[in-house]
MARBA-3410 file (N, C-alpha, C, O; in Angstrom, 1 decimal):
205
102.5,89.8,80.0,103.2,90.8,80.7,102.4,91.2,82.0,101.2,91.2,82.0 ~ 103.1,91.4,83.1,102.4,91.8,84.4,102.0,93.3,84.5,102.5,94.1,83.7 ~ 101.1,93.6,85.4,100.7,94.8,85.7,101.8,95.5,86.3,102.1,96.6,85.8 ~ 102.5,95.1,87.3,103.5,95.5,88.0,104.7,96.2,86.9,105.2,97.3,87.1 ~ 104.9,95.3,85.8,106.0,95.8,84.8,105.4,97.1,84.2,106.0,98.1,84.1
104.1,97.0,83.9,103.5,98.3,83.2,103.5,99.6,83.9,103.9,100.7,83.5 ~ 102.8,99.1,85.5,103.0,100.2,86.4,104.4,100.9,86.6,104.5,102.1,86.5 ~ 105.4,100.1,87.0,106.8,100.5,87.2,107.4,101.2,85.8,108.2,102.2,85.9 ~ 107.0,100.7,84.8,107.6,101.4,83.5,107.1,102.7,83.3,107.9,103.6,83.0 ~ 105.9,103.0,83.5,105.2,104.3,83.3,105.9,105.4,84.7,106.2,106.6,84.5
105.9,104.8,85.8,106.2,105.6,86.8,107.8,105.9,86.6,108.2,107.0,86.9 ~ 108.6,105.0,86.0,110.0,105.4,85.7,110.0,106.4,84.6,110.8,107.3,84.6 ~ 109.0,106.2,83.6,108.9,107.3,82.5,108.9,108.7,83.0,109.6,109.6,82.7 ~ 107.8,108.5,84.1,107.5,110.1,84.6,108.8,110.5,85.5,109.1,111.6,85.5 ~ 109.4,109.6,86.1,110.7,110.4,86.6,111.8,110.8,85.5,112.5,111.8,85.6
111.8,109.9,84.4,112.8,110.3,83.4,112.6,111.5,82.8,113.5,112.2,82.5 ~ 111.3,111.7,82.6,110.7,113.0,82.0,110.7,114.3,83.1,110.4,115.4,82.8 ~ 111.0,113.8,84.2,111.1,114.9,85.6,109.7,115.6,85.8,109.6,116.8,86.1 ~ 108.7,114.8,85.6,107.4,115.1,85.8,107.0,114.9,87.0,106.1,115.6,87.4 ~ 107.5,113.9,88.0,107.2,113.8,89.3,107.0,114.8,90.3,106.0,114.7,91.1
107.9,115.9,90.4,107.7,116.8,91.2,106.8,117.7,90.9,106.2,118.4,91.8 ~ 106.5,117.9,89.5,105.2,118.7,89.2,104.0,118.0,89.6,103.0,118.5,90.1 ~ 104.1,116.8,89.2,102.9,116.0,89.6,102.4,116.2,91.1,101.3,116.5,91.4 ~ 103.5,116.0,91.9,103.3,115.9,93.5,102.7,117.4,94.1,102.2,117.5,95.3 ~ 102.7,118.5,93.1,102.1,119.7,93.6,100.5,119.8,93.2,99.9,120.7,93.7
100.1,119.0,92.6,98.8,119.0,92.1,98.0,117.8,92.1,98.4,116.7,91.6 ~ 96.9,117.9,92.8,96.0,116.8,93.2,95.3,116.4,91.9,94.8,115.2,91.9 ~ 95.0,117.3,90.8,94.5,117.0,89.5,95.3,116.1,88.6,94.7,115.3,87.9 ~ 96.6,116.3,88.7,97.6,115.7,87.9,97.6,114.2,88.6,97.5,113.3,87.8 ~ 97.7,114.1,90.1,98.1,112.8,90.6,96.8,112.0,90.2,96.9,110.7,90.0
95.8,112.6,90.2,94.4,111.9,89.7,94.5,111.3,88.3,94.2,110.2,88.1 ~ 95.0,112.1,87.6,95.1,111.8,86.0,96.2,110.7,85.8,96.0,109.9,84.9 ~ 97.3,110.7,86.7,98.2,109.5,86.6,97.5,108.5,87.0,97.5,107.5,86.2 ~ 96.8,108.4,88.1,96.2,107.1,88.7,95.1,106.5,87.7,94.8,105.3,87.8 ~ 94.5,107.4,86.8,93.6,107.0,86.0,94.4,106.2,84.8,94.0,105.2,84.3
95.5,106.9,84.5,96.3,106.2,83.2,96.8,104.9,83.8,96.8,103.9,83.0 ~ 97.2,104.8,85.0,97.6,103.5,85.4,96.5,102.5,85.6,96.8,101.3,85.6 ~ 95.4,102.8,85.7,94.1,102.1,85.9,93.7,101.5,84.9,92.8,100.6,84.9 ~ 94.3,102.1,83.7,93.6,101.5,82.3,93.8,100.1,82.2,93.0,99.3,81.6 ~ 95.0,99.6,82.9,95.2,98.1,82.8,94.1,97.3,83.6,94.1,96.0,83.3
93.3,97.7,84.3,92.3,97.2,85.0,91.1,96.6,84.0,90.3,95.8,84.3 ~ 91.1,97.3,82.8,89.9,97.2,81.9,90.2,96.1,81.0,91.4,95.7,80.7 ~ 89.0,95.5,80.4,89.3,94.4,79.3,90.2,95.0,78.1,90.3,96.2,77.9 ~ 90.9,94.1,77.6,92.0,94.6,76.6,91.3,95.3,75.3,91.9,96.1,74.7 ~ 90.1,95.0,75.0,89.3,95.6,73.9,88.9,96.9,74.3,88.5,97.7,73.4
88.8,97.4,75.5,88.1,98.8,75.9,89.3,99.8,76.3,89.1,100.9,76.5 ~ 90.7,99.2,76.2,91.7,100.0,76.7,91.9,101.3,75.9,91.9,102.4,76.4 ~ 91.9,101.0,74.5,92.2,102.1,73.6,91.1,103.0,73.7,91.4,104.2,73.6 ~ 89.9,102.7,73.8,88.9,103.6,73.7,89.0,104.4,75.1,89.0,105.6,75.1 ~ 89.2,103.6,76.4,89.4,104.4,77.5,90.4,105.4,77.6,90.3,106.5,78.3
91.4,105.0,76.9,92.5,106.2,76.9,92.2,107.2,75.9,92.8,108.3,76.1 ~ 91.4,107.2,74.9,90.9,108.2,74.3,89.9,109.2,75.0,89.8,110.4,74.7 ~ 89.0,108.4,76.0,88.1,109.3,76.7,89.0,109.8,77.8,88.7,111.0,78.1 ~ 89.8,109.5,78.4,90.8,110.0,79.3,91.5,111.3,79.0,91.7,112.2,79.8 ~ 91.9,111.2,77.5,92.5,112.4,77.0,91.4,113.3,76.8,91.5,114.5,77.3
90.4,113.1,76.4,89.3,114.0,75.8,88.6,114.7,77.2,88.3,115.9,77.3 ~ 88.5,113.8,78.2,87.9,114.5,79.7,89.1,115.3,80.3,88.8,115.9,81.3 ~ 90.3,115.4,80.0,91.3,116.0,80.7,92.1,116.8,79.5,93.3,116.6,79.5 ~ 91.6,117.4,78.7,92.2,118.0,77.5,93.6,118.9,78.1,94.7,118.7,77.6 ~ 93.4,119.8,79.0,94.5,120.6,79.4,95.6,119.7,80.0,96.8,119.7,79.6
95.3,118.8,81.0,96.3,117.7,81.5,97.1,116.9,80.4,98.2,116.5,80.5 ~ 96.1,116.6,79.2,96.6,115.9,78.3,97.8,116.7,77.6,98.8,116.1,77.3 ~ 97.6,117.9,77.4,98.5,118.7,76.8,99.7,118.9,77.4,100.7,119.0,76.8 ~ 99.7,119.1,78.8,100.6,119.2,79.7,101.6,117.9,79.8,102.8,118.0,80.2 ~ 101.0,116.7,79.5,101.4,115.4,79.8,101.8,114.8,78.3,102.0,113.6,78.0
101.9,115.8,77.4,101.9,115.3,75.8,102.9,114.1,75.7,102.7,113.0,75.3 ~ 104.2,114.6,76.3,105.2,113.6,75.9,104.9,112.2,76.6,105.3,111.2,76.0 ~ 104.1,112.1,77.9,104.0,110.9,78.3,102.7,110.2,77.8,102.7,108.9,77.8 ~ 101.8,110.8,77.3,100.8,110.2,76.8,101.2,109.6,75.5,100.7,108.5,75.1 ~ 102.0,110.3,74.8,102.5,110.0,73.3,103.2,108.6,73.6,103.0,107.6,72.9
104.0,108.5,74.6,104.7,107.3,74.8,103.8,106.2,75.3,104.1,105.0,75.1 ~ 102.6,106.6,76.1,101.8,105.3,76.3,101.2,104.8,75.1,101.0,103.6,75.0 ~ 100.9,105.9,74.1,99.9,105.6,73.0,101.1,104.7,71.9,100.8,103.7,71.3 ~ 102.3,105.3,71.8,103.3,104.7,70.8,103.6,103.4,71.3,103.5,102.5,70.6 ~ 103.9,103.2,72.6,104.7,102.1,73.1,103.8,101.0,73.7,103.9,99.9,73.3
102.7,101.5,74.8,102.2,100.4,75.2,100.7,100.1,74.5,100.1,99.0,74.8 ~ 100.3,100.9,73.7,99.2,100.5,72.9,99.5,99.9,71.4,98.8,99.1,70.9 ~ 100.6,100.3,70.8,100.9,99.9,69.7,102.1,99.0,69.5,102.2,98.3,68.4 ~ 102.9,98.9,70.4,104.1,97.9,70.4,103.9,96.8,71.3,104.0,95.6,70.9 ~ 103.5,97.0,72.8,103.0,96.0,73.7,101.8,95.4,73.4,101.5,94.2,73.2
100.8,96.5,73.2,99.2,96.0,72.9,98.8,95.7,74.3,99.5,95.3,75.2 ~ 97.4,95.9,74.2,96.7,95.9,75.5,96.6,94.5,75.9,96.9,94.3,77.0 ~ 96.4,93.4,75.0,96.3,92.2,75.6,97.4,91.6,76.4,97.3,90.7,77.2 ~ 98.5,92.3,76.2,99.8,91.8,77.1,100.1,92.5,78.5,100.9,92.2,79.4 ~ 99.2,93.7,78.5,99.2,94.4,79.8,98.0,94.6,80.7,98.1,95.2,81.8
96.6,94.0,80.2,95.6,94.2,80.7,95.6,93.0,81.8,96.1,91.9,81.6 ~ 95.0,93.4,83.0,94.9,92.2,84.0,93.4,92.2,84.3,93.0,92.2,85.4 ~ 92.6,92.3,83.4,91.0,92.4,83.8,90.6,91.1,84.2,90.8,90.2,83.3 ~ 90.1,90.8,85.2,89.6,89.8,85.8,90.5,88.8,86.3,90.2,87.7,86.5 ~ 91.8,89.2,86.5,92.9,88.6,86.9,93.1,89.1,88.4,93.5,90.2,88.7
92.7,87.9,89.3,92.9,88.2,90.7,94.4,88.2,91.1,94.8,88.7,92.1 ~ 95.1,87.6,90.3,96.7,87.6,90.8,97.1,88.6,89.6,97.3,88.2,88.5 ~ 97.3,89.9,90.1,97.7,91.0,89.1,99.1,90.9,89.0,99.6,91.2,87.9 ~ 99.9,90.7,90.0,101.3,90.5,90.0,101.7,88.8,90.0,101.7,88.1,90.9 ~ 101.9,88.6,88.8,102.1,87.0,88.5,103.6,86.8,88.1,103.9,85.7,87.6
104.4,87.7,88.4,106.0,87.4,88.1,106.6,86.8,89.1,107.0,87.4,90.0 ~ 106.7,85.4,89.2,107.1,84.6,90.2,108.6,84.9,90.3,109.1,84.8,91.4 ~ 109.4,85.2,89.1,110.7,85.4,89.2,111.0,86.6,90.0,111.9,86.6,90.8 ~ 110.2,87.7,89.8,110.3,88.9,90.6,110.0,88.7,92.2,110.6,89.2,93.1 ~ 109.1,87.8,92.4,108.8,87.6,93.6,110.0,86.8,94.4,110.3,87.1,95.6
110.7,86.0,93.7,112.1,85.4,94.0,112.9,86.2,94.4,113.5,86.1,95.4 ~ 113.0,87.3,93.5,114.1,88.3,93.7,113.7,89.1,94.9,114.6,89.6,95.6 ~ 112.4,89.2,95.3,112.2,90.2,96.3,112.5,89.3,97.7,112.9,89.8,98.7 ~ 112.3,88.1,97.6,112.6,87.1,98.7,114.1,87.2,99.0,114.5,87.4,100.1 ~ 114.9,87.0,98.0,116.3,87.1,98.1,116.6,88.6,98.8,117.2,88.6,99.8
116.3,89.5,98.3,116.7,90.8,98.8,116.2,91.0,100.2,116.9,91.7,101.0 ~ 115.1,90.5,100.6,114.6,90.5,102.1,115.4,89.7,102.7,116.0,90.1,103.6 ~ 115.7,88.5,102.4,116.7,87.5,103.2,118.0,87.9,103.2,118.6,87.7,104.3 ~ 118.7,88.3,102.2,120.0,88.6,102.2,120.5,90.1,102.2,121.7,90.4,102.3 ~ 119.5,91.2,102.2,119.8,92.5,101.9,120.2,92.8,100.7,120.4,92.0,99.9
120.4,94.2,100.4,121.0,94.4,99.0,122.3,94.4,98.6,122.5,94.1,97.5 ~ 123.3,94.5,99.3,124.6,94.2,99.1,125.2,93.3,100.1,126.0,93.9,100.9 ~ 125.0,91.9,100.4,125.7,91.3,101.5,127.0,91.1,101.0,127.3,91.2,99.9 ~ 127.9,90.7,102.2,129.3,90.3,102.0,129.1,88.8,101.3,128.0,88.2,101.2 ~ 130.3,88.3,100.9,130.2,87.0,100.2,129.8,85.8,101.2,129.0,85.0,100.8
130.4,85.8,102.5,129.9,84.9,103.4,128.6,85.2,103.8,128.0,84.1,104.1 ~ 127.8,86.3,104.0,126.5,86.4,104.2,125.7,85.9,103.2,124.6,85.5,103.5 ~ 126.1,86.0,101.9,125.4,85.7,100.8,125.3,84.1,100.8,124.2,83.5,100.6 ~ 126.6,83.4,101.0,126.4,82.1,101.0,125.6,81.4,102.2,124.7,80.5,102.0 ~ 126.0,81.9,103.4,124.9,81.6,104.3,123.6,81.7,104.1,122.8,80.7,104.3
123.2,83.0,103.6,121.8,83.3,103.3,121.3,82.2,102.2,120.3,81.4,102.4 ~ 122.0,82.1,101.1,121.5,81.1,100.1,121.3,79.5,100.6,120.5,78.8,100.0 ~ 122.2,79.1,101.6,121.9,77.9,102.3,120.7,77.8,103.2,120.1,76.8,103.4 ~ 120.4,79.1,103.7,119.2,79.0,104.6,118.0,79.1,103.9,116.9,78.7,104.3 ~ 118.1,79.7,102.6,117.0,79.9,101.8,116.6,78.5,101.3,115.4,78.1,101.4
117.6,77.6,100.7,117.5,76.3,100.3,116.9,75.6,101.2,115.9,74.9,101.0 ~ 117.4,75.6,102.5,116.8,74.8,103.6,115.2,75.2,103.8,114.3,74.3,104.2 ~ 115.0,76.5,103.6,113.5,76.9,104.0,112.6,76.4,102.8,111.5,75.9,103.0 ~ 113.3,76.4,101.4,112.7,76.0,100.4,112.4,74.4,100.5,111.3,74.0,100.1 ~ 113.2,73.6,101.0,113.1,72.3,101.3,112.0,72.0,102.1,111.2,71.1,101.7
111.8,72.7,103.2,110.8,72.6,104.2,109.5,72.9,103.6,108.5,72.2,103.9 ~ 109.4,74.0,102.7,108.1,74.4,102.2,107.7,73.5,101.1,106.5,73.3,100.9 ~ 108.5,72.9,100.3,108.2,71.8,99.6,107.7,70.4,100.0,107.0,69.8,99.3 ~ 108.2,70.1,101.3,107.8,68.9,102.0,106.3,69.4,102.7,105.5,68.6,102.9 ~ 106.2,70.6,103.0,104.9,71.0,103.5,103.7,70.9,102.4,102.6,70.5,102.7
104.1,71.4,101.4,103.2,71.3,100.1,102.8,69.8,99.7,101.6,69.5,99.3 ~ 103.9,69.1,99.8,103.5,67.7,99.6,102.6,67.0,100.7,102.0,65.9,100.5 ~ 102.5,67.7,101.8,101.7,67.2,102.9,100.5,68.0,103.0,99.9,68.1,104.1 ~ 100.0,68.9,101.7,98.9,69.6,101.9,98.9,70.6,103.1,97.9,70.7,103.9 ~ 100.0,71.3,103.3,100.0,72.1,104.6,100.3,73.4,104.0,100.9,73.5,102.9
99.7,74.5,104.8,100.1,75.9,104.0,101.3,76.4,104.2,102.0,76.0,105.2 ~ 101.8,77.1,103.5,103.4,77.7,103.5,103.5,79.0,103.4,104.6,79.5,103.4 ~ 102.3,79.7,103.4,102.2,81.1,103.2,101.3,81.8,104.3,100.6,81.0,104.9 ~ 101.3,83.1,104.6,100.7,83.8,105.5,99.4,84.1,104.9,99.3,84.5,103.8 ~ 98.3,84.1,105.5,97.0,84.8,105.0,97.3,86.1,104.5,98.1,86.9,105.1
96.7,86.4,103.2,97.0,87.7,102.6,96.4,88.9,103.6,95.4,88.8,104.2 ~ 97.2,89.8,103.5,97.0,91.1,104.2,95.6,91.5,104.0,95.1,91.5,102.9 ~ 94.8,92.0,105.3,93.3,92.4,105.3,93.3,93.5,104.2,92.5,93.3,103.3 ~ 94.2,94.5,104.1,94.0,95.5,103.2,94.0,95.3,101.9,93.4,95.9,101.0 ~ 94.9,94.0,101.6,94.9,93.5,100.2,93.7,92.9,99.6,93.1,93.2,98.6
93.2,91.9,100.8,91.9,91.5,100.5,90.8,92.2,100.1,90.0,91.9,99.2 ~ 90.8,93.5,101.0,89.5,94.5,100.8,89.8,95.2,99.4,88.8,95.5,98.8 ~ 91.1,95.5,98.9,91.3,96.1,97.7,90.8,95.2,96.7,90.0,95.7,95.8 ~ 91.1,93.9,96.7,90.9,92.9,95.7,89.3,92.9,95.7,88.6,93.0,94.6 ~ 88.8,92.8,96.8,87.4,92.8,96.7,86.5,94.0,95.9,85.5,93.9,95.3
87.3,95.3,96.3,86.8,96.4,95.7,86.9,96.3,94.1,86.0,96.5,93.3 ~ 88.1,95.9,93.7,88.3,95.8,92.2,87.5,94.8,91.6,86.9,95.1,90.5 ~ 87.2,93.7,92.3,86.3,92.7,91.8,84.8,93.1,91.6,84.2,92.7,90.6 ~ 84.4,94.1,92.5,83.2,94.9,92.7,83.2,95.7,91.3,82.3,95.6,90.5 ~ 84.2,96.6,91.2,84.2,97.5,90.1,84.1,96.9,88.6,83.5,97.4,87.7
84.7,95.6,88.6,84.6,95.0,87.4,83.1,94.3,87.2,82.7,94.3,86.0 ~ 82.5,93.9,88.1,81.1,93.6,88.1,80.2,94.5,87.7,79.2,94.3,87.0 ~ 80.6,96.0,88.3,79.7,97.1,88.1,79.9,97.6,86.5,79.0,98.2,85.9 ~ 81.2,97.4,86.1,81.5,97.8,84.5,80.8,96.7,83.7,80.2,97.0,82.7 ~ 80.8,95.6,84.1,80.4,94.4,83.1,78.7,94.7,83.0,78.0,94.5,82.0
78.2,95.2,84.1,76.6,95.1,84.0,76.3,96.5,83.7,75.1,96.9,83.9 ~ 77.3,97.3,83.1,76.7,98.8,82.7,76.6,99.6,83.8,76.4,100.8,83.5 ~ 76.6,99.4,84.9,76.5,100.5,86.0,77.5,101.6,85.8,77.2,102.8,85.8 ~ 78.8,101.2,85.6,79.8,102.0,85.6,80.3,102.2,84.2,80.8,101.2,83.6 ~ 80.2,103.5,83.6,81.0,103.9,82.5,82.5,103.9,82.5,83.1,103.7,83.6
82.9,104.1,81.3,84.7,104.0,81.5,85.1,105.2,82.4,85.9,104.9,83.3 ~ 84.6,106.5,82.3,85.1,107.5,83.1,85.0,107.2,84.5,86.0,107.3,85.2 ~ 83.8,106.8,84.9,83.4,106.4,86.2,84.3,105.1,86.8,84.7,105.1,88.0 ~ 84.5,104.3,86.0,85.3,103.0,86.4,86.7,103.6,86.7,87.2,103.2,87.8 ~ 87.4,104.5,85.8,88.7,105.0,85.9,88.7,105.6,87.3,89.6,105.4,88.1
87.7,106.6,87.4,87.6,107.4,88.9,87.7,106.5,89.9,88.6,106.7,90.7 ~ 86.9,105.5,90.1,86.8,104.7,91.1,88.1,103.7,91.3,88.5,103.5,92.4 ~ 88.6,103.3,90.2,89.8,102.6,90.3,90.8,103.2,90.8,91.6,102.6,91.6 ~ 90.9,104.4,90.4,92.2,105.5,90.9,92.2,105.6,92.2,93.2,105.9,92.8 ~ 91.0,105.3,92.8,91.0,105.6,94.4,91.3,104.3,95.2,91.1,104.3,96.4
91.8,103.4,94.7,92.0,102.1,95.0,93.8,102.0,95.0,94.4,101.0,95.4 ~ 94.3,103.1,94.5,95.8,103.1,94.2,96.4,104.1,95.3,95.9,105.2,95.6 ~ 97.7,103.6,95.8,98.4,104.5,96.7,99.4,105.4,96.0,100.2,106.1,96.7 ~ 99.4,105.5,94.5,100.4,106.0,93.7,100.4,107.5,94.1,99.3,108.0,94.5 ~ 101.6,108.2,94.1,101.6,109.6,94.4,100.8,110.0,95.6,99.9,110.9,95.7
101.1,109.3,96.7,100.6,109.6,98.0,99.3,109.9,98.1,98.9,110.9,98.8 ~ 98.4,109.1,97.3,96.9,109.2,97.5,96.4,109.4,98.9,96.5,108.4,99.6 ~ 95.9,110.6,99.2,95.3,110.8,100.6,93.6,110.4,100.7,92.9,110.6,101.6 ~ 93.4,110.0,99.6,91.8,109.6,99.5,91.7,108.3,99.1,91.0,108.1,98.0 ~ 92.2,107.3,99.7,92.2,106.0,99.2,90.9,105.4,99.6,90.5,105.8,100.7
90.3,104.6,98.9,89.0,104.1,99.3,89.3,102.7,99.9,90.1,101.9,99.4 ~ 88.6,102.3,101.1,89.0,101.2,101.8,88.0,100.1,101.8,88.3,99.1,102.5 ~ 86.9,100.1,101.1,86.0,99.0,101.0,84.9,99.3,100.1,84.8,100.5,99.7 ~ 83.9,98.2,99.7,82.9,98.5,98.7,82.0,99.6,99.1,81.5,100.3,98.2 ~ 81.8,100.0,100.5,80.9,101.0,100.9,81.3,102.3,100.1,80.4,103.0,99.6
82.5,102.6,100.0,83.1,103.7,99.5,82.7,103.9,98.1,82.3,105.0,97.7 ~ 82.6,102.9,97.2,82.2,102.9,95.8,80.8,103.2,95.7,80.3,104.0,94.8 ~ 79.9,102.6,96.6,78.5,102.8,96.9,78.1,104.1,96.9,77.2,104.7,96.2 ~ 79.1,104.7,98.0,78.6,106.1,98.4,79.1,107.0,97.2,78.5,108.1,97.0 ~ 80.0,106.7,96.3,80.1,107.5,95.2,79.0,107.4,94.1,78.4,108.4,93.7
78.6,106.2,93.8,77.4,106.0,93.0,76.3,106.6,93.7,75.8,107.5,93.1 ~ 75.9,106.4,94.8,74.7,107.1,95.6,75.0,107.8,96.6,74.8,107.3,97.7 ~ 75.6,109.1,96.5,75.7,109.9,97.6,75.0,110.0,98.8,73.8,110.3,98.6 ~ 75.4,109.8,100.1,74.5,110.2,101.2,73.9,111.4,101.4,74.6,112.5,101.4 ~ 72.7,111.4,101.6,72.1,112.8,101.6,72.6,113.6,102.8,72.1,114.8,103.0
END
């Protein structure tokens, strides 16, 4: 199961429970939710322990979000299970290629195309696919270089994994750092490079 499925399902649950408006009003709630979402970045065997640590570190918020945390525990931890949504050391954290194809269709055709627009769009997409297939067979690139922001974010996450594995980061600090790489809930303090992580670990005098 992909991280995007886990991520979107939790955000959808937040909306269904009408918690999104409340969360938008408080930075501590936003941080808690981003930490909850960041659990997927941990090794599968550490996720349950990390979830318990998160609840213990934020007892007041855990009570406020009891319905949400019960959902996470009963569904994601007990039904889906961590090994199916952990993306630890997975450099391609969104690996749902069908989902990627659907995004391409929407981008090329729009949300609700007329039948003739749909037919023309599909024909153009098939032609483009044929060109890309030919390019691949000739060892030519068919995709743009990854956006610089995405590259930097991936570098930060890789660095966080290294720090976690060598014991520099405990679970609570890992989740704190990882939460600052997420844009969820209009994060106004997004870390942009490895220096931000190092400054957290060793604050500048």
